[in-house]
C-alpha positions as CSV (number, residue, x, y, z in Angstrom):
1,M,26.1,1.6,-7.1
2,K,26.5,2.7,-10.9
3,H,26.6,7.3,-10.2
4,L,24.8,6.3,-6.2
5,A,20.9,8.7,-5.5
6,L,20.5,8.9,-9.5
7,A,17.0,9.7,-9.5
8,P,16.3,12.9,-10.8
9,L,18.3,10.8,-13.7
10,R,16.1,8.9,-13.5
11,V,13.6,11.3,-14.2
12,L,14.7,13.0,-16.8
13,G,15.5,9.6,-18.4
14,M,19.1,10.5,-18.7
15,L,22.0,7.8,-19.3
16,G,18.6,5.2,-18.7
17,C,20.8,2.1,-20.2
18,L,22.3,2.2,-16.2
19,F,19.1,0.6,-15.1
20,M,19.2,-2.4,-17.7
21,F,20.4,-5.0,-15.0
22,N,21.1,-8.4,-15.4
23,L,21.5,-11.2,-12.9
24,A,23.8,-13.2,-15.4
25,Q,26.7,-15.2,-13.8
26,A,30.2,-13.4,-14.0
27,R,32.5,-16.2,-15.3
28,D,30.2,-17.2,-18.1
29,D,32.8,-17.0,-21.4
30,G,32.8,-13.9,-22.9
31,T,35.0,-15.2,-26.1
32,D,32.6,-15.0,-29.3
33,A,32.6,-18.6,-31.2
34,S,31.0,-17.2,-34.1
35,V,34.1,-16.0,-35.4
36,T,37.4,-16.7,-36.3
37,I,40.6,-14.9,-36.4
38,E,42.2,-17.1,-38.8
39,K,44.7,-13.8,-39.7
40,D,45.1,-10.7,-38.3
41,V,48.5,-8.7,-39.1
42,R,49.9,-5.2,-39.0
43,H,52.8,-3.8,-40.1
44,T,53.3,-1.0,-39.3
45,I,56.9,0.9,-41.1
46,V,57.3,4.5,-39.1
47,A,59.8,6.8,-40.6
48,E,62.1,8.9,-38.6
49,D,59.0,12.2,-38.6
50,G,57.0,9.5,-37.5
51,S,55.1,9.4,-39.6
52,Y,53.5,5.5,-40.4
53,E,52.4,3.6,-43.0
54,R,50.3,0.2,-41.8
55,T,48.8,-2.6,-43.8
56,I,46.5,-5.0,-41.8
57,D,46.0,-8.0,-43.3
58,L,42.9,-9.7,-42.0
59,V,41.2,-13.2,-42.9
60,Y,37.2,-13.8,-40.8
61,L,36.5,-17.2,-40.5
62,I,32.4,-17.7,-40.8
63,N,31.2,-20.2,-37.7
64,E,27.5,-19.2,-37.3
65,E,25.0,-17.1,-38.8
66,R,24.3,-15.0,-36.0
67,A,28.0,-13.5,-37.2
68,I,27.1,-12.8,-40.8
69,Q,25.2,-9.4,-39.9
70,A,27.9,-8.4,-37.4
71,V,30.9,-9.2,-39.3
72,A,30.1,-9.4,-43.0
73,Q,30.4,-5.7,-43.3
74,Q,33.4,-3.5,-41.8
75,S,33.8,-0.6,-40.5
76,L,37.1,0.5,-40.8
77,Y,37.6,4.5,-39.3
78,Y,39.7,6.9,-40.0
79,N,40.5,10.9,-39.0
80,R,40.9,12.8,-42.6
81,T,42.7,15.4,-40.8
82,L,46.0,12.7,-39.8
83,E,45.6,9.8,-41.9
84,S,43.7,8.6,-46.0
85,L,43.1,4.3,-45.9
86,D,42.7,2.5,-48.7
87,V,41.4,-0.7,-49.3
88,L,43.7,-3.5,-50.9
89,Q,41.1,-6.2,-51.2
90,A,38.8,-7.5,-50.6
91,Y,36.1,-11.3,-51.2
92,T,34.1,-13.6,-49.5
93,Q,36.6,-17.3,-50.6
94,K,33.8,-19.8,-50.1
95,P,35.1,-23.2,-48.9
96,D,35.4,-24.4,-52.5
97,G,38.0,-21.5,-52.9
98,R,35.8,-19.3,-55.0
99,K,36.6,-16.2,-54.5
100,V,33.3,-12.9,-55.2
101,V,35.1,-9.8,-54.7
102,V,33.7,-6.5,-52.8
103,S,33.5,-3.8,-56.0
104,A,34.0,-0.5,-55.8
105,G,30.4,-0.2,-56.0
106,Q,30.6,-2.3,-52.8
107,I,33.0,0.1,-50.4
108,K,31.1,3.0,-48.9
109,E,32.4,6.3,-47.4
110,Q,30.5,8.4,-44.8
111,Q,30.5,11.1,-42.2
112,E,30.9,9.1,-38.7
113,P,27.9,10.7,-36.6
114,Q,29.7,13.1,-34.3
115,S,28.5,12.7,-30.3
116,F,28.5,15.5,-28.6
117,Q,31.0,15.9,-26.2
118,A,33.0,13.0,-28.3
119,P,37.1,12.3,-27.4
120,M,39.5,15.2,-28.1
121,F,41.2,13.5,-31.3
122,H,38.8,11.3,-32.8
123,D,37.9,13.3,-35.9
124,H,36.5,9.8,-37.9
125,L,35.5,9.3,-41.1
126,V,34.0,5.8,-41.8
127,K,35.0,3.1,-45.1
128,T,32.4,0.1,-44.9
129,V,33.3,-2.8,-47.0
130,I,29.8,-5.0,-47.8
131,F,31.3,-8.3,-48.7
132,P,28.5,-10.2,-51.4
133,D,27.2,-13.9,-50.5
134,V,28.4,-14.8,-46.8
135,A,27.3,-17.4,-45.4
136,V,28.0,-20.3,-42.5
137,G,31.9,-21.1,-43.5
138,D,33.1,-18.6,-45.7
139,R,36.3,-16.6,-44.8
140,L,36.0,-13.2,-45.0
141,V,39.5,-12.4,-46.7
142,L,40.5,-8.2,-45.7
143,S,43.2,-5.7,-46.1
144,F,43.7,-2.2,-46.8
145,K,47.3,0.7,-46.0
146,R,47.1,3.3,-43.3
147,Q,49.5,6.1,-44.1
148,G,49.3,8.2,-41.0
149,T,51.1,11.8,-40.2
150,A,52.5,12.1,-36.4
151,L,50.7,13.3,-34.1
152,F,53.8,14.5,-32.6
153,P,57.5,15.5,-34.2
154,G,58.8,12.5,-34.5
155,Q,57.3,10.5,-32.1
156,F,55.5,6.2,-32.5
157,E,52.7,5.6,-30.5
158,D,50.2,2.9,-30.1
159,L,48.6,0.8,-27.7
160,V,46.3,-2.8,-29.1
161,M,43.9,-5.3,-27.7
162,P,43.0,-8.9,-28.9
163,Q,39.1,-9.5,-29.5
164,F,37.5,-11.2,-28.1
165,N,37.0,-14.3,-30.4
166,P,38.9,-17.7,-31.7
167,T,42.4,-16.2,-32.9
168,Q,45.2,-18.5,-34.6
169,Q,46.8,-16.1,-35.6
170,F,46.6,-12.1,-34.5
171,S,51.0,-10.5,-35.3
172,L,52.0,-7.1,-34.8
173,I,55.1,-5.5,-36.2
174,Y,57.1,-2.2,-35.9
175,D,59.8,-1.4,-38.6
176,L,61.4,1.8,-37.4
177,P,64.4,3.5,-38.1
178,E,67.5,2.3,-36.4
179,S,68.2,5.3,-34.4
180,V,64.8,5.7,-32.8
181,K,64.3,3.2,-29.5
182,L,60.7,1.6,-29.0
183,H,59.6,1.0,-25.4
184,A,56.7,-1.3,-24.7
185,E,54.4,-3.0,-22.6
186,A,53.6,-6.4,-23.3
187,K,51.0,-7.9,-21.6
188,G,49.2,-11.5,-23.7
189,F,51.6,-10.9,-26.1
190,K,55.2,-13.2,-26.6
191,A,57.8,-10.6,-27.9
192,S,60.8,-11.8,-30.7
193,S,64.2,-11.2,-31.0
194,P,63.9,-7.2,-32.8
195,K,66.2,-7.9,-36.3
196,A,68.3,-5.3,-37.9
197,A,68.3,-4.6,-41.8
198,A,70.3,-1.3,-43.7
199,G,69.2,1.1,-40.6
200,R,66.1,-0.1,-39.8
201,K,64.9,-2.0,-37.0
202,V,61.6,-4.7,-36.5
203,Y,60.3,-5.7,-33.9
204,Q,57.4,-8.1,-33.8
205,W,54.7,-8.9,-31.0
206,D,52.7,-11.7,-31.0
207,Y,49.0,-12.3,-29.5
208,V,49.1,-15.4,-27.1
209,P,45.5,-17.1,-27.7
210,A,43.8,-17.5,-24.3
211,G,40.0,-17.3,-22.6
212,N,38.4,-14.2,-22.6
213,A,36.0,-13.6,-19.5
214,R,33.1,-11.5,-19.9
215,I,33.1,-8.1,-19.8
216,E,30.2,-7.8,-16.8
217,L,28.0,-4.2,-15.7
218,D,30.4,-1.6,-14.8
219,A,33.4,-2.9,-15.0
220,V,36.3,-1.1,-15.8
221,A,38.2,-1.5,-18.7
222,Y,39.5,-4.1,-20.3
223,S,42.4,-2.3,-20.3
224,D,42.6,-1.5,-16.6
225,Y,43.3,-5.5,-16.6
226,G,43.2,-7.3,-19.7
227,N,45.6,-8.3,-22.2
228,Y,47.2,-5.4,-24.9
229,L,50.7,-4.7,-26.1
230,A,51.2,-0.8,-25.8
231,V,54.6,0.7,-27.6
232,S,55.9,4.0,-27.7
233,T,58.9,6.1,-28.8
234,F,58.9,8.7,-26.0
235,D,61.2,7.4,-22.8
236,S,58.9,8.8,-20.2
237,Y,55.4,10.6,-20.0
238,S,56.6,13.9,-18.5
239,A,58.3,13.7,-22.3
240,F,55.0,13.3,-23.7
241,A,53.5,15.7,-21.4
242,K,56.1,18.6,-22.8
243,A,55.1,17.4,-26.8
244,Y,51.7,18.3,-25.4
245,A,52.0,21.7,-23.9
246,A,54.8,22.7,-26.1
247,R,52.3,23.6,-29.3
248,A,49.7,24.4,-27.0
249,N,49.5,28.6,-27.1
250,S,47.2,29.8,-24.3
251,E,48.2,33.9,-24.5
252,V,46.6,36.2,-23.5
253,T,45.7,38.7,-25.1
254,P,43.8,42.1,-25.1
255,A,40.2,40.6,-25.3
256,I,41.4,38.1,-23.1
257,R,42.3,40.3,-20.4
258,T,39.2,42.4,-20.7
259,L,37.0,38.8,-20.7
260,A,38.8,37.9,-17.5
261,Q,39.4,40.8,-15.4
262,S,34.9,41.8,-15.5
263,L,34.0,38.3,-15.0
264,T,35.7,38.7,-11.6
265,A,35.8,41.9,-11.1
266,N,33.0,40.6,-8.0
267,H,35.1,37.8,-6.8
268,D,38.2,38.5,-4.5
269,K,39.1,34.7,-3.8
270,P,41.6,32.6,-6.2
271,K,38.8,30.0,-6.2
272,D,35.9,31.6,-6.8
273,K,38.1,33.7,-9.4
274,A,38.8,29.9,-11.4
275,L,34.8,28.3,-10.4
276,A,33.2,32.1,-12.5
277,L,36.1,31.8,-15.1
278,S,35.4,28.2,-15.6
279,D,31.5,28.6,-15.7
280,W,31.7,31.0,-18.4
281,V,33.7,28.5,-20.6
282,R,31.2,26.2,-20.0
283,R,28.4,27.7,-21.3
284,N,29.2,30.1,-23.4
285,I,32.5,28.9,-25.9
286,R,30.6,25.6,-27.5
287,Y,31.4,21.7,-27.9
288,V,32.7,21.3,-31.5
289,A,35.5,19.5,-33.3
290,V,37.9,21.6,-34.7
291,Y,41.4,20.3,-36.4
292,I,43.8,22.5,-37.5
293,G,47.7,22.7,-38.8
294,A,50.0,19.6,-37.3
295,G,48.4,16.9,-36.0
296,G,44.8,16.0,-33.4
297,V,46.9,16.6,-30.2
298,V,47.6,20.7,-31.3
299,P,44.5,23.0,-29.7
300,N,43.8,26.4,-31.7
301,A,45.3,29.7,-29.9
302,A,43.2,31.0,-26.9
303,D,42.6,34.1,-28.3
304,T,41.3,32.0,-31.6
305,V,38.1,30.1,-29.8
306,L,37.2,33.2,-27.7
307,R,36.3,34.5,-30.9
308,N,34.6,31.6,-32.3
309,R,32.8,30.8,-29.5
310,Y,32.9,27.9,-30.0
311,G,36.2,24.5,-29.4
312,D,37.2,20.6,-28.4
313,C,37.8,19.9,-24.7
314,K,41.6,20.9,-25.6
315,D,40.7,24.4,-27.2
316,Q,38.4,25.2,-24.4
317,V,41.6,24.4,-21.6
318,A,44.4,26.8,-23.5
319,L,40.8,29.2,-22.8
320,L,40.9,28.4,-19.3
321,E,44.4,28.4,-19.4
322,A,44.7,32.3,-21.2
323,L,41.8,33.7,-19.1
324,L,43.6,31.9,-16.2
325,A,46.6,33.3,-16.6
326,A,45.0,36.9,-16.9
327,V,44.5,37.7,-13.2
328,N,47.2,35.7,-12.5
329,I,45.9,32.2,-11.9
330,S,48.8,28.8,-13.5
331,S,47.0,26.5,-14.6
332,T,48.4,23.8,-16.9
333,P,46.0,21.5,-18.9
334,A,46.1,17.3,-16.9
335,L,45.6,14.5,-20.0
336,V,43.2,11.3,-19.1
337,N,40.7,9.4,-20.0
338,L,37.0,10.6,-20.0
339,G,35.0,7.0,-20.0
340,N,35.4,3.8,-17.7
341,A,39.8,3.1,-17.5
342,Y,41.7,4.2,-14.4
343,T,45.2,3.2,-14.7
344,L,47.4,4.5,-18.3
345,P,49.8,1.9,-19.5
346,K,53.5,1.9,-18.4
347,V,55.1,3.4,-21.5
348,P,53.9,6.4,-22.8
349,T,50.6,6.9,-25.4
350,L,47.9,8.4,-25.8
351,G,45.8,4.8,-25.4
352,V,43.2,5.7,-23.2
353,I,43.8,9.1,-22.6
354,N,41.1,10.5,-24.5
355,H,40.2,13.7,-22.7
356,A,41.8,17.1,-20.8
357,I,40.6,18.8,-18.3
358,T,42.0,22.2,-16.5
359,Y,44.4,21.7,-13.2
360,I,45.2,24.2,-11.2
361,P,47.8,23.3,-8.6
362,S,48.0,26.3,-6.1
363,L,44.2,25.9,-5.7
364,D,44.7,21.9,-5.8
365,L,41.6,21.6,-8.7
366,Y,40.2,20.4,-12.0
367,L,37.8,22.4,-13.4
368,D,36.3,20.1,-16.6
369,P,35.6,23.6,-18.9
370,T,33.7,21.1,-22.1
371,A,31.2,19.2,-19.1
372,E,28.4,21.9,-20.3
373,S,26.5,20.1,-17.8
374,I,27.9,19.6,-15.0
375,A,28.6,23.4,-12.4
376,S,32.1,24.2,-12.3
377,G,34.3,22.9,-8.6
378,Y,32.7,19.7,-9.8
379,L,33.4,16.8,-12.1
380,P,31.9,14.7,-14.7
381,V,31.9,10.2,-12.6
382,P,33.6,10.1,-15.8
383,V,36.9,12.0,-15.0
384,L,36.9,10.6,-11.2
385,D,39.1,9.0,-9.4
386,K,41.6,9.5,-12.7
387,P,45.0,9.6,-13.6
388,T,46.3,12.8,-15.1
389,L,49.1,13.8,-17.5
390,L,50.1,17.6,-15.9
391,A,51.7,18.8,-19.0
392,R,52.8,22.1,-17.7
393,S,55.1,19.9,-15.0
394,G,55.6,16.4,-17.2
395,T,54.6,15.0,-14.0
396,L,51.3,13.1,-13.2
397,G,48.4,14.0,-11.6
398,H,45.2,12.5,-9.4
399,T,41.4,14.1,-10.0
400,P,39.5,13.3,-6.3
401,A,37.9,10.1,-5.8
402,T,34.9,11.4,-4.0
403,Q,32.9,14.4,-4.9
404,P,29.7,15.7,-2.1
405,G,25.9,14.6,-3.7
406,K,23.0,14.5,-1.4
407,I,19.2,14.1,-2.7
408,Q,16.5,14.6,-0.7
409,S,12.6,13.8,-1.9
410,R,9.0,12.9,-0.6
411,T,7.0,11.3,-1.6
412,N,2.0,11.3,-1.1
413,F,0.6,8.3,-2.5
414,I,-3.1,10.1,-1.5
415,V,-5.0,6.6,-2.1
416,A,-8.4,6.2,-3.4
417,S,-11.5,3.4,-2.6
418,S,-10.6,2.5,-6.2
419,G,-6.5,1.7,-5.8
420,A,-5.5,4.7,-8.0
421,A,-3.6,7.5,-6.6
422,D,-2.6,10.8,-6.7
423,F,1.0,11.5,-5.5
424,R,2.9,14.1,-4.9
425,H,6.8,13.9,-4.8
426,V,9.8,16.9,-4.6
427,S,13.8,15.8,-4.6
428,T,16.0,18.2,-3.3
429,I,19.1,17.6,-5.4
430,D,22.6,19.4,-4.2
431,G,26.5,18.4,-5.6
432,W,27.3,17.5,-8.2
433,E,23.9,16.2,-9.3
434,A,22.3,19.5,-8.9
435,E,23.3,20.9,-12.0
436,L,23.3,18.1,-14.2
437,T,19.9,17.6,-13.0
438,R,18.8,21.1,-14.0
439,W,20.6,20.9,-17.5
440,G,18.3,17.9,-18.2
441,I,15.8,18.9,-17.4
442,R,16.5,23.1,-19.6
443,N,17.1,20.8,-21.9
444,M,14.1,18.6,-22.2
445,R,10.5,19.2,-24.2
446,P,7.9,20.0,-21.8
447,T,6.1,17.5,-23.4
448,E,9.3,15.3,-23.0
449,R,9.2,16.2,-19.3
450,D,5.4,14.4,-19.0
451,L,6.2,11.3,-20.8
452,M,8.4,11.0,-18.7
453,V,6.0,10.4,-16.0
454,K,4.7,7.9,-18.0
455,Q,8.1,6.0,-18.4
456,I,8.2,6.1,-14.7
457,L,5.2,3.9,-13.6
458,A,5.5,2.0,-16.9
459,D,8.2,0.7,-15.3
460,Y,6.8,-0.7,-11.5
461,G,3.8,-1.7,-13.9
462,Q,1.9,0.9,-12.9
463,T,-0.2,3.5,-15.9
464,G,-0.7,7.1,-15.5
465,S,0.8,10.3,-16.0
466,G,1.7,13.7,-14.5
467,T,3.2,16.5,-14.6
468,I,7.4,17.4,-13.8
469,S,7.6,20.9,-12.7
470,S,11.0,22.7,-11.0
471,D,12.7,26.0,-9.9
472,D,15.3,28.2,-12.1
473,L,16.6,26.2,-14.8
474,D,19.1,28.4,-14.8
475,G,20.4,29.3,-10.6
476,S,22.9,27.2,-9.3
477,G,23.5,25.3,-6.2
478,A,20.6,23.4,-5.4
479,F,18.3,22.4,-7.2
480,T,14.4,21.0,-6.4
481,M,12.3,18.9,-8.8
482,K,8.6,18.4,-8.9
483,V,6.6,15.6,-10.1
484,N,2.7,15.4,-9.8
485,G,0.5,13.1,-11.5
486,R,-2.0,10.4,-10.8
487,S,-1.4,5.9,-10.9
488,E,-4.5,4.2,-11.8
489,N,-3.5,0.6,-9.7
490,L,-1.0,1.9,-7.8
491,A,-3.5,-1.1,-5.1
492,N,-5.0,-4.0,-6.8
493,L,-7.9,-3.7,-4.3
494,P,-10.0,-5.3,-2.3
495,G,-7.2,-7.8,-1.6
496,P,-5.8,-8.9,1.2
497,I,-3.0,-7.3,-1.5
498,G,0.6,-5.9,-0.3
499,V,1.5,-2.2,-1.9
500,P,5.2,-2.2,-2.7
501,T,6.9,0.6,-0.2
502,L,8.1,2.7,-2.5
503,S,10.1,5.8,-1.1
504,S,11.1,7.8,-3.7
505,L,8.4,7.9,-7.1
506,A,12.1,7.7,-9.8
507,G,13.5,4.6,-8.1
508,G,15.5,6.5,-5.8
509,I,18.2,4.4,-3.4
510,A,16.2,1.5,-4.3
511,Q,18.4,1.5,-7.5
512,S,20.9,2.0,-6.8
513,V,21.2,-0.9,-4.3
514,F,19.4,-3.1,-7.1
515,G,22.6,-1.4,-9.7
516,F,25.1,-2.8,-7.3
517,F,24.1,-6.2,-6.9
518,A,23.8,-6.2,-11.0
519,E,26.5,-9.2,-11.4
520,K,25.2,-11.7,-8.4
521,H,29.5,-11.9,-8.6
522,R,32.3,-10.1,-9.9
523,T,35.4,-11.0,-10.8
524,Q,36.9,-7.7,-12.1
525,A,36.6,-4.1,-10.3
526,F,34.3,-1.7,-11.5
527,T,32.8,1.4,-10.6
528,C,30.8,3.3,-8.1
529,V,30.1,7.1,-6.6
530,A,29.9,7.6,-3.5
531,G,26.7,10.4,-1.8
532,V,23.4,10.1,0.9
533,M,19.9,9.9,0.0
534,Q,17.2,10.6,2.5
535,E,13.7,9.4,1.2
536,T,10.3,9.3,2.7
537,A,6.8,8.2,1.8
538,R,3.9,8.6,3.2
539,Y,0.9,6.6,1.8
540,D,-3.0,8.2,2.8
541,F,-5.3,5.3,2.5
542,P,-9.1,5.7,2.3
543,A,-10.8,4.4,5.8
544,E,-12.8,1.2,4.2
545,V,-9.0,0.5,3.0
546,K,-7.5,-0.4,6.3
547,I,-3.3,-1.5,7.0
548,I,-3.0,-5.5,8.1
549,A,0.5,-5.2,7.9
550,S,3.8,-2.8,7.7
551,P,6.8,-4.3,7.5
552,T,9.3,-3.4,10.3
553,A,12.3,-1.4,10.8
554,V,16.0,-2.2,9.6
555,N,19.2,-1.4,10.8
556,L,22.5,-1.9,8.9
557,K,25.6,-0.8,9.0
558,E,29.1,-2.0,7.5
559,K,32.7,-0.5,6.4
560,Y,31.6,1.9,4.0
561,L,27.5,1.4,3.5
562,E,24.7,2.8,6.5
563,Y,20.9,1.5,5.7
564,S,18.4,2.6,8.0
565,A,14.1,1.8,7.3
566,E,11.5,2.5,9.4
567,Y,7.2,2.2,8.6
568,L,5.7,4.1,11.0
569,R,1.9,4.3,11.2
570,E,-0.5,7.2,11.4
571,G,-3.9,6.4,12.2
572,N,-5.0,5.3,9.0
573,S,-1.2,6.0,7.0
574,L,2.2,4.2,6.5
575,I,4.9,6.5,7.1
576,V,8.1,5.4,5.0
577,N,12.0,6.6,5.7
578,R,14.4,4.7,4.6
579,R,18.6,6.9,4.4
580,F,21.3,5.1,3.1
581,D,24.8,5.7,3.2
582,F,27.4,5.3,0.7
583,N,31.4,6.9,1.8
584,Y,33.2,4.4,-0.2
585,P,36.5,6.3,-0.7
586,R,37.2,6.0,-4.4
587,S,35.4,5.8,-7.7
588,V,36.4,2.4,-8.6
589,C,35.2,-1.3,-5.9
590,S,37.2,-4.2,-5.8
591,I,35.8,-7.0,-5.6
592,E,37.1,-7.8,-2.2
593,D,35.0,-4.7,-1.1
594,Y,32.0,-5.9,-2.5
595,E,32.4,-9.3,-0.9
596,A,32.6,-7.6,2.5
597,M,29.0,-5.9,1.6
598,K,27.1,-8.5,-0.2
599,P,25.3,-9.8,2.6
600,M,24.2,-5.6,4.1
601,V,23.7,-5.5,0.2
602,E,20.8,-8.3,0.6
603,A,19.0,-7.9,3.7
604,M,19.1,-3.9,2.3
605,L,17.0,-5.7,-1.1
606,N,15.4,-7.5,0.9
607,D,13.9,-4.7,2.7
608,L,13.8,-2.4,0.0
609,N,11.1,-5.3,-1.8
610,S,8.7,-5.3,1.4
611,Q,5.3,-4.3,0.8
612,V,2.3,-3.0,3.7
613,I,-0.8,-5.0,3.4
614,V,-4.4,-3.5,2.9
615,Q,-7.3,-5.0,2.3
616,K,-11.4,-3.7,1.8
617,G,-13.5,-3.8,3.6
């Protein structure tokens, strides 16, 4: 049940890709045979200061026509602050041995589009290599070199995963000073004995080709269960964390102290003060990735962030740390994955770490000041249930596994004799979804909101229109929104005809349950978010339309699921009441629990697909 209780988000059109569900079989082979990787050799030479030079040699064999569009244009990303990238050779090799060389004009460089709230370590340019005259049977040969400075002085780390293609050779070679010890965790890679020469030590790992299961919808990151090689010169995550903390400047300046005291003047409790300060940062410091100094993991100074009123996640955490310190609340940056990776490699590496949030030990409270759309006291769903690296103490922590969320909705369909229906829908959203929904509506134009009503109806095979309204968009706490409109074809009268027993205009319980069953069979753990939904829908039919039959009541209970549905007749009206309580204790559902819940989920699906039978005349 990815993002349980997403009815209001459906209305807003946010995260729409979550609802493009497919009942494909999970055991499909995920290997893409349209391209064979004949060679992928990455040779990295690391200097004493942690800087490196990496040469990558690639040979791709085009097996199918569909691969040409995807592979014949190679996009090479690099961090302009930390790296340089040079293409050494690139050409298309024909089956008869003829080479068609990529010209200088076929190598384009451009700025990578910057997405909102992008991970903190990305400041990328894209160098795109466009191969000419590519056909099935051709080989694409590409060699390029990266030169990079160390993110942490005197340290080096890397995380590499295989591609989902048939692979003949994938070799990773690391050449380091003999005095530097390289720690590694290899899953699916075979190590060779290190070789020593002239004060250097050379390590090599070769990928052991294996089949790849298709990545399932909402599954945890491949790094949580798949093959990878992680290497690091850090001997512990504690050392890694302290290397980050050593350069994080959260000095309390007079301006910061004055601001913190004014923002907390009306609050006595430390938690209330912390929430007020975090809310101010998320509302007043806009997200902009700005990189200065040595390495993309060095935050700007807190007073600089305050003066500029912008910064990335690590900058905003630095400012919040200083604001908290100004009112005698100690905090620490917490490094975490913003995505679907729920485990860290055993060796210390950035790897899947791409985000910074704040942790207050005395309150056992995590805050994400970068998350403009999530009220302080809650966390974005992709940060829940994650291991964290606490920079000041050098210890590992863990974000909350769940957080409260509840949606209550009432919908009234007033059906005309033609089968059209006017409707009124009211949703009250509480918990973590409230601010997210408020923020989404606030950032949509009124015309966009109304177009969403048309889209919602179209998703149910209906035509019509409507308007969305809400309570105070600048408020806080629980949020109420309304949808008023008309469906031109709710019931295909005269019938007899089945009318779907929708208990929420925007999906609600039905969307969550269908989402849970997005994969009929699962082999990978997947993300799921607990919460409660209550829905009531009333169908008022005209006197000439008779209710012939209605569904029977349902009460279901399982270890982590409770579901009930009742259908009440009141004159010529039908009232549908549904409640769904998903109380899973984590944000990741296991395969075993999924299998145990499947029979109940199937029973819920049957009820949600039920209809009331009506006839005119």
